[in-house]
N, C-alpha and C positions, 0 to 999 in steps of 0.2 A: 249393649252385655259387653263380656271379658270374656276368654275363655281361657281355660286354664286345662293344662293336662290330666286325663288321673294318674293315679299311682299300682305302684306292687310292691309289696312285702321281699322281704329277702326268698322267699321259698319262689317267688312269680307269680303268685295268685293277685289275681285282680285287685287291691283294697275300695280304691275310688271311683268312678268311670270318667273320659273328659265329659266337661262340665262344659256353658256358657251361663254364667253367675250374673246378673242385676248391677250394674254400678249406682244403684240408688240403694239398693239393699247392704251393697260393702259397704257404701261412705257413711249413711245416714240410718243402717238398721231398718227393724222389721216394720217396725210404722209407714216407711215410705212404701212397701214392696213386701207382698202376701205373696206373689212368685219368682223364688230367691234365684231358679235355676232351669234348664232346660238341658236337659242331655246331648249331647253334640248331634248321636247317629239320629236320633228322636228328631232335629234341627233338618241335619243333613238329605233325611227321607223322603221329609217333609218337602224341603227347596227342590229336591227329584223331582217330587211329586208332580208339584208346578210346575215348575219346567218342560215337562214330561205333557201335563195337559194343554200349556200354551204352542205347544211346538207343534201339537197334534189337533191341534180347533186353528182353522183359516181363518176363522172372524177373530177370535180371542189372539192369537197372533198379530194382527191387521189393525186391532186395538191397540195393542202391544207399541207396536211401530210406531200407531197416529200419537199417539201420548208422549212416547219420549224423543217422535219429532219435536215437538212442538217445542218441547222441554229446549231442547239444544238448540232450536232455532237462534244465529247470529243477528233479524232482523231487531 
């Protein structure tokens, strides 16, 4: 995914919103991707909701920490 800032017209009205676009769609067209973009605001909200859930759930937080600890282990 790549970020593309939305734009406004000369009157300051929003013409397009901030979005994340699929690089496969940009490079190869619609035969490689059905979902071409995700709204930046919607993606940010989903990420914050997931982070809030993890931080408020002791078991989930421990699972994430354990998973990352094993990935980052230098053994």
